[in-house]
C-alpha positions in Angstrom: 89.7 171.7 107.6 86.2 171.6 106.1 83.5 169.2 107.3 82.5 166.3 105.0 78.8 166.0 104.6 78.8 162.5 103.1 78.8 159.5 105.4 81.8 157.2 105.7 82.2 154.9 102.7 80.1 151.7 103.2 77.8 153.4 105.7 74.5 155.0 105.0 72.2 157.8 106.0 68.5 156.8 106.2 65.8 159.2 105.3 62.4 159.1 107.1 60.9 157.0 104.4 63.8 154.6 104.6 63.4 154.3 108.3 59.6 153.8 108.0 60.2 150.8 105.8 63.0 149.4 107.9 60.9 149.7 111.1 57.9 148.0 109.3 60.1 145.0 108.4 61.7 144.9 111.9 58.2 144.8 113.4 57.3 141.9 111.1 60.4 140.0 112.3 60.0 140.8 116.0 56.3 139.9 116.0 57.0 136.6 114.2 59.9 135.6 116.5 58.0 136.7 119.5 55.2 134.3 118.6 57.8 131.5 118.8 58.8 132.5 122.3 62.1 134.2 121.6 63.1 136.9 124.1 65.0 140.0 122.9 68.3 140.8 124.4 71.0 143.4 123.6 74.8 143.2 123.7 77.4 146.0 123.4 78.6 147.0 120.0 82.2 146.6 121.0 83.8 143.3 122.2 87.2 142.4 123.7 89.6 142.0 120.8 90.7 138.5 122.0 87.0 137.4 121.7 86.8 138.6 118.1 90.1 137.1 117.0 89.6 133.6 118.4 89.7 132.0 115.0 85.9 131.3 115.2 84.7 133.9 112.7 86.4 132.7 109.5 87.4 135.5 107.0 85.4 138.0 109.0 88.3 138.2 111.5 90.3 139.9 108.8 87.6 142.6 108.6 87.5 143.8 112.2 87.3 147.5 112.9 89.9 147.6 115.7 89.7 150.1 118.5 92.9 151.6 119.9 93.6 151.8 123.6 92.9 155.2 125.2 95.0 157.7 127.0 98.0 156.6 129.0 97.5 153.0 128.1 97.8 153.8 124.4 100.9 156.0 125.0 102.7 153.3 127.0 102.1 150.7 124.3 103.2 153.2 121.6 106.4 154.1 123.5 107.3 150.5 124.1 106.9 149.7 120.4 104.2 147.1 121.2 102.2 147.5 118.0 100.2 144.4 118.7 99.3 145.9 122.0 97.8 149.1 120.7 94.3 147.5 120.3 92.2 146.2 123.1 88.6 146.2 121.6 86.9 145.9 118.3 83.5 146.5 116.7 81.5 143.2 116.5 81.4 141.6 113.1 78.4 139.5 113.9 76.0 138.8 116.8 77.0 135.2 117.6 80.3 135.8 119.3 78.7 138.5 121.6 75.8 136.1 122.4 78.2 133.4 123.5 80.0 135.8 125.8 76.6 137.1 127.0 75.3 133.6 127.8 78.4 132.6 129.6 78.2 135.7 131.7 74.5 135.6 132.5 73.6 131.9 132.3 72.4 131.6 135.9 69.8 134.4 135.3 68.4 132.8 132.2 65.9 130.0 131.5 67.0 126.7 130.1 66.8 126.3 127.1 67.2 130.0 126.4 65.7 131.3 123.2 67.3 134.6 122.3 66.4 137.3 119.8 69.1 139.8 119.0 68.8 142.7 116.4 71.5 145.2 115.9 74.2 146.7 113.7 77.5 144.9 113.0 80.6 146.2 111.3 83.0 144.7 108.8 85.9 146.5 107.1 84.9 145.1 103.7 85.2 146.6 100.3 81.8 148.4 99.8 79.7 147.3 96.8 76.0 147.0 95.9 74.4 145.2 98.8 77.7 145.0 100.7 78.1 147.5 103.5 80.6 148.2 106.3 77.8 148.8 108.8 74.6 146.7 108.5 71.9 145.2 110.6 71.6 141.5 111.5 68.5 139.8 113.0 69.4 136.7 114.9 67.5 134.0 116.8 69.4 131.4 118.8 68.5 128.4 121.1 71.0 127.7 123.8 71.3 124.6 126.0 69.1 122.4 123.8 70.9 119.3 122.4 67.8 118.0 120.6 66.9 118.8 117.0 63.9 120.7 118.3 66.2 123.7 118.2 67.0 123.3 114.4 63.3 122.6 113.6 62.0 125.6 115.5 64.7 127.9 114.1 64.0 126.9 110.5 60.2 127.2 111.0 60.4 130.6 112.7 62.9 132.1 110.2 60.9 130.9 107.2 57.7 132.5 108.7 59.5 135.8 109.4 61.1 135.9 105.9 57.8 135.1 104.1 56.0 137.7 106.1 58.5 140.4 105.1 59.2 139.2 101.5 55.5 138.7 100.9 55.2 142.5 100.7 57.2 142.2 97.4 55.1 139.3 96.2 57.8 136.7 96.9 56.3 133.6 98.3 58.9 131.0 97.6 62.2 130.4 99.3 64.6 127.4 99.6 66.3 126.4 102.9 69.4 124.4 102.1 70.5 122.1 104.9 73.7 120.2 105.5 76.0 119.1 108.4 79.7 120.0 108.9 80.5 116.5 109.9 79.2 115.2 106.5 81.4 117.8 104.7 84.5 116.7 106.6 83.7 113.0 106.0 83.2 113.5 102.3 86.6 115.3 101.9 88.4 112.5 103.9 86.6 109.8 101.8 87.8 111.4 98.6 91.4 111.3 99.8 92.2 114.7 101.2 94.5 114.8 104.2 92.9 115.9 107.4 95.0 119.1 107.5 93.8 120.0 104.0 90.1 119.5 104.6 89.5 123.1 105.8 91.0 124.5 102.6 88.9 122.1 100.4 85.7 123.3 102.1 86.6 126.9 101.5 87.0 126.1 97.8 83.8 124.0 97.7 81.9 127.0 99.2 82.6 128.9 96.0 80.7 126.3 93.9 77.7 128.5 93.2 80.0 131.3 91.9 82.6 129.4 89.9 80.9 126.0 89.2 82.4 122.5 89.3 85.2 123.4 86.8 86.3 126.4 88.8 86.3 124.4 92.0 88.3 121.6 90.3 90.8 124.0 89.0 91.3 125.7 92.4 91.6 122.4 94.3 94.3 121.3 91.8 96.1 124.6 92.0 96.1 124.3 95.8 98.0 121.0 95.5 95.2 118.3 95.6 95.7 115.2 93.5 93.5 114.8 90.4 92.2 111.5 91.8 91.1 113.2 95.0 89.4 116.1 93.2 87.5 113.7 90.8 86.4 111.5 93.7 85.4 114.6 95.8 83.4 116.3 93.1 81.9 113.0 92.0 80.1 112.8 95.3 78.2 116.0 94.6 77.6 115.3 90.9 76.3 112.4 88.9 78.2 109.9 91.0 76.5 110.8 94.2 72.9 110.4 95.6 71.9 113.8 97.0 68.2 113.0 97.5 68.7 112.8 101.3 71.4 112.9 103.8 71.1 109.2 104.5 71.4 108.3 100.8 74.5 110.6 100.4 76.2 109.2 103.4 75.6 105.6 102.5 78.8 105.6 100.3 81.0 107.2 103.0 83.0 104.9 105.1 82.1 106.5 108.4 79.8 104.5 110.8 79.1 107.5 112.9 77.4 109.3 110.0 74.3 107.1 110.0 73.0 108.9 113.1 74.1 112.3 111.8 72.3 111.7 108.5 69.2 110.4 110.2 69.1 113.5 112.4 69.4 115.8 109.4 66.7 114.0 107.4 64.4 114.3 110.4 65.0 118.0 110.7 64.3 118.4 106.9 61.1 116.2 107.0 59.8 118.0 110.2 60.5 121.5 108.9 58.9 120.6 105.5 55.7 119.6 107.3 55.7 122.7 109.5 56.5 125.5 107.0 54.3 127.1 104.3 53.9 125.6 100.9 56.3 128.1 99.3 59.2 126.9 101.5 61.4 124.1 100.1 63.6 122.5 102.7 66.3 120.5 101.0 69.5 118.6 101.7 72.4 120.3 100.0 75.7 118.4 100.5 77.6 121.4 98.9 76.5 123.9 101.5 79.5 124.9 103.6 79.0 128.2 105.5 82.3 129.9 106.2 82.3 130.3 110.0 84.7 128.1 111.8 82.5 127.7 114.8 79.9 125.4 113.3 79.9 121.9 114.7 76.8 120.2 113.2 73.8 121.1 111.1 74.1 124.2 109.0 71.5 126.0 106.9 71.1 128.8 104.4 68.1 130.5 102.8 68.0 131.6 99.1 65.5 133.4 97.0 66.0 131.3 93.9 64.2 133.6 91.5 66.6 136.4 92.4 69.7 134.2 92.9 70.6 135.6 96.3 71.1 134.3 99.8 69.2 136.1 102.6 69.8 134.1 105.8 72.0 131.4 107.3 73.0 129.7 110.5 73.8 126.4 112.2 74.8 124.7 115.3 77.9 125.8 117.3 78.2 123.7 120.4 81.8 124.6 121.3 81.7 128.4 121.4 80.1 129.2 124.8 82.6 126.8 126.4 85.5 129.0 125.2 84.1 131.7 127.6 82.9 129.5 130.5 85.1 126.5 130.4 82.0 124.3 129.9 80.4 123.5 126.5 76.8 124.5 126.0 74.7 123.4 123.1 73.8 126.3 120.8 72.2 126.8 117.5 71.2 130.0 115.6 69.8 131.6 112.5 70.7 135.0 111.1 68.7 137.1 108.7 70.4 139.4 106.3 68.2 142.4 107.0 69.8 144.8 104.4 69.2 142.3 101.6 65.5 142.0 102.5 65.2 145.8 102.4 67.0 145.9 99.1 64.6 143.4 97.6 61.6 145.3 98.9 62.9 148.6 97.6 63.6 147.1 94.2 60.0 146.0 94.1 58.8 149.5 94.9 57.6 148.6 98.4 57.4 151.4 101.0 55.8 151.9 104.4 53.4 154.4 102.8 52.2 151.8 100.3 51.4 149.3 103.0 47.7 149.1 103.6 48.2 147.8 107.2 49.9 151.0 108.3 47.6 153.8 109.4 49.1 157.0 108.0 49.9 160.1 110.0 47.9 163.3 110.1 49.6 166.6 109.3 48.0 169.8 110.6 49.3 172.7 108.6 49.0 176.1 110.4 49.2 179.4 108.6 52.2 181.3 110.1 49.9 184.3 110.4 47.3 182.4 112.6 46.6 184.0 115.9 47.7 182.4 119.2 44.2 181.1 119.9 44.0 179.4 116.5 47.4 177.8 117.1 46.2 176.5 120.5 43.1 175.0 118.9 45.3 173.2 116.4 47.6 171.9 119.1 44.6 170.7 121.3 43.0 169.0 118.2 46.4 167.2 117.7 46.4 166.0 121.3 42.9 164.6 120.9 43.9 162.7 117.8 47.0 161.3 119.5 44.9 160.1 122.4 43.0 158.1 119.8 46.3 156.4 118.7 47.0 158.6 115.6 50.4 160.0 114.6 50.0 163.8 114.4 52.4 166.6 113.5 51.5 170.3 113.8 53.6 172.2 111.3 53.8 175.7 109.9 52.3 176.0 106.5 54.9 176.6 103.7 54.3 178.8 100.7 54.9 175.9 98.3 52.3 173.7 100.0 52.2 171.2 97.1 55.9 170.4 97.7 55.4 170.3 101.4 52.6 167.8 101.2 54.5 165.7 98.8 57.4 165.5 101.2 55.1 164.6 104.1 53.4 161.9 102.0 56.9 160.4 101.4 57.3 160.3 105.2 54.1 158.4 105.8 51.5 161.1 106.3 48.2 160.5 104.5 45.8 163.0 105.9 46.2 166.8 105.9 44.3 169.5 107.7 44.9 173.2 107.0 44.3 176.0 109.3 44.3 179.5 107.8 44.5 182.8 109.7 41.2 184.6 110.2 
């Protein structure tokens, strides 16, 4: 059977120029998050299947790349007809579930609160499309063991700074951070007349508002069995009938005494983050923001580039997840950047590592293949001297089509060329 040279559908080969841009942006993100005191960790790419299928990951649990048992264990399960027992591991679909397991396993060796930075690939068996991959990189920061809203404020401030630093290369200086709270979402659905067991379905439909509009949400809710009165009351809260200027104003019409504290906390997060972020950052209460993950327990947030109509980051508080591993709940809150979307925005804008003025380009020393041994040694020693001065240097054989060779090297980030011909 012949080898296939193309990568698996939904996965990508990255050329040197691609990697140069990716590393440039990753450096932006790492430096920014490092300045906020986040410490980088790493978790395995595979997790126990029971961790990934704990009904915490929403629809992502339907997209797990499952890993079969190996050797005799697989054969025994197959022989016994235990089809559900053929799998014991899976590729992680995000970085949050692995972080919760990591923290539960290593808590005693970590500071409190713990501020984690995690960057790595994740996998989802999704249908590939433009901007949608089966393997992609996520960049997460999380604060664990901090029950105060300092966690949310710092996460929003740090993420907005990282995003503006990266997106500024494409001339994008304005983003919107939408903020809501899962408890407000649930209270609004109950207030409108939805039964408690139907709230989750109503939120899934509301999450489609930006795609199908109010009419589409109304039609789907009715199709799913909701009463017309409940649908009208529900959507009225988010439309002309509701006050969405602040969380406190929105919650004032909901019959839930506990929401006053929730709303005040959210408004404080918004006001503080607004004061701490750059002028191009709008932090706004958005009562229609849902976020699909089932593990969120409190404030949630999502970042959009409004001029492009895309979302590039999201997160929230998930105070119950670590406890599923350790038996003891730990406060946790995180923000995840959609790294691939940032790269797509920069590439569409024509940004490359080679065009970045802050990057010192490499030096290519092109040596005539006919050059004597002494001349080659001189070239190699010269390269070593330049490297000791901090330069990136490659010593390469000179090609006949030197114009094409130099063009290829320039695409890879080389900006200076020295040529050594034979005597």
